[in-house]
C-alpha positions in Angstrom: 0.0 0.0 0.0 1.2 3.5 -0.7 0.8 6.3 1.8 -2.6 7.4 0.6 -3.9 3.9 0.7 -2.5 3.4 4.2 -4.1 6.7 5.3 -7.5 5.7 3.9 -7.2 2.2 5.6 -6.3 3.7 8.9 -9.0 6.3 8.8 -11.6 3.7 7.8 -10.6 1.3 10.6 -10.3 4.0 13.2 -13.7 5.5 12.3 -15.5 2.2 12.5 -13.7 1.2 15.8 -14.1 4.6 17.5 -17.8 4.7 16.6 -18.5 1.1 17.5 -16.5 0.9 20.8 -15.6 4.4 21.9 -12.3 6.2 21.5 -10.8 5.2 24.8 -11.6 1.5 24.4 -9.7 1.3 21.1 -5.9 1.0 21.1 -3.6 1.8 18.3 -2.7 -2.0 18.1 -6.4 -2.7 17.3 -6.4 0.0 14.6 -3.2 -1.4 13.2 -4.7 -4.9 13.0 -8.0 -3.7 11.5 -6.2 -1.4 8.9 -3.4 -3.9 8.0 -0.9 -1.0 8.5 2.1 -1.1 10.7 2.2 1.0 13.8 5.3 2.8 12.5 3.4 3.7 9.3 0.4 4.8 11.3 2.5 7.1 13.5 4.2 8.5 10.4 0.7 9.4 9.1 -0.8 10.5 12.4 1.8 11.6 15.1 -0.6 10.8 17.9 -3.9 9.1 18.6 -5.3 12.6 19.2 -4.4 13.6 15.7 -6.1 10.5 14.4 -9.2 11.2 16.5 -9.3 14.8 15.1 -9.2 13.5 11.5 -11.9 11.0 12.1 -14.2 13.6 13.7 -13.5 15.9 10.7 -14.6 13.1 8.4 -17.7 12.5 10.5 -18.5 16.2 10.5 -18.3 16.3 6.7 -20.5 13.2 6.4 -23.0 14.8 8.8 -23.2 18.0 6.8 -23.4 16.1 3.5 -26.2 13.9 4.8 -28.2 16.8 6.0 -27.9 18.6 2.7 -28.8 15.5 0.7 -32.2 15.5 2.3 -32.8 19.2 2.7 -31.9 19.9 -1.0 -34.5 17.4 -2.2 -37.4 19.4 -0.6 -38.8 22.3 -2.5 -41.1 24.1 0.0 -39.3 25.9 2.9 -41.2 24.1 5.6 -40.6 20.8 3.9 -36.9 21.6 4.0 -37.1 22.0 7.8 -38.9 18.7 8.2 -36.5 17.0 5.8 -34.1 16.9 8.7 -36.3 14.1 10.1 -36.0 12.1 6.9 -32.3 12.3 7.3 -32.5 10.9 10.8 -34.7 8.1 9.6 -31.9 7.0 7.2 -29.3 7.2 10.0 -31.4 5.2 12.4 -31.8 2.4 9.8 -28.1 1.8 9.6 -27.1 -1.6 11.1 -24.3 0.0 13.1 -26.2 3.0 14.4 -24.9 4.0 17.8 -26.1 7.6 18.0 -24.3 10.8 17.2 -20.5 10.5 17.1 -20.2 14.0 18.5 -22.5 13.4 21.5 -20.8 10.1 22.1 -17.2 11.4 21.9 -18.1 14.5 23.9 -19.6 12.4 26.6 -16.6 10.2 26.7 -13.8 12.7 26.4 -15.1 16.2 26.2 -14.0 17.2 29.6 -10.4 16.1 29.1 -9.8 16.4 25.3 -9.8 19.8 23.7 -9.7 18.1 20.3 -13.0 16.2 21.0 -14.6 19.2 22.7 -13.8 21.5 19.9 -15.0 19.1 17.2 -18.3 18.6 19.1 -18.8 22.3 19.6 -18.0 22.9 15.9 -20.4 20.2 14.7 -23.3 21.3 16.9 -22.8 25.1 16.2 -22.7 24.5 12.5 -25.8 22.3 12.7 -27.7 24.9 14.6 -26.6 27.5 12.0 -28.0 25.2 9.3 -31.3 24.9 11.2 -31.4 28.7 11.7 -31.1 29.3 8.0 -33.8 26.7 7.1 -36.2 28.2 9.7 -35.5 31.7 8.5 -36.2 30.7 4.9 -39.5 29.3 6.1 -40.3 32.6 7.7 -40.4 31.1 11.2 -39.0 32.7 14.4 -35.4 31.8 15.4 -36.6 29.9 18.5 -38.1 27.3 16.2 -34.5 26.4 15.0 -33.5 25.9 18.6 -36.6 23.7 19.2 -36.0 21.6 16.1 -32.4 21.2 17.2 -33.5 20.0 20.6 -35.9 17.5 19.0 -33.3 16.1 16.6 -30.6 15.8 19.2 -33.0 14.2 21.6 -34.1 11.8 18.9 -30.5 10.8 18.2 -29.9 10.1 21.8 -33.1 8.3 22.4 -32.8 6.1 19.3 -29.2 5.2 20.3 -30.2 4.1 23.8 -33.7 2.7 23.4 -33.9 1.9 19.7 -35.3 3.8 16.8 -38.9 2.5 16.8 -41.2 5.5 16.6 -38.6 8.0 17.6 -38.4 9.9 14.3 -42.1 9.9 13.8 -42.7 11.4 17.3 -40.0 14.0 16.8 -41.3 14.9 13.3 -44.9 15.3 14.6 -43.7 17.5 17.5 -41.9 19.6 14.9 -45.0 20.0 12.8 -46.9 21.1 16.0 -44.2 23.7 16.7 -44.2 25.0 13.2 -48.0 25.1 13.1 -48.2 27.0 16.3 -45.9 29.7 14.7 -48.1 30.1 11.7 
């Protein structure tokens, strides 16, 4: 494998392992084995586990934003664009390896001790809230609706991860419709 292939293999293995088991539970030896890349090569690519965690969270953030846009951009009407967020969650919850939000999980695990994790989580959640604010503004709704939709989606992510996804998205979507209707 050349350096680019090694990098891709390490990132793929680390992302899967960190999401599936947690960051602290995964050692560099486990990543080495899963990626098929020597520790020496891994540390040449990523000088520390923290650097690897930062890169994985950057990838997850990009995937988060791309997934959101994929659903929002399909909807034509401004209110439908707001509600499309719940269609996106529905797709996430259907994934076989769904364990909740990477940023909520990593922040809960390491946010108090890792500036890398804390900064990544704050960035992801602030950008997401900005996206919701723009969608809500385009729909002619008050800013507080963006905060409320954010709370519904974050709560749905956590609830689905812990209790399972059955009915979670439908309940959150219906609550969002009630909130939007109350603002009209």
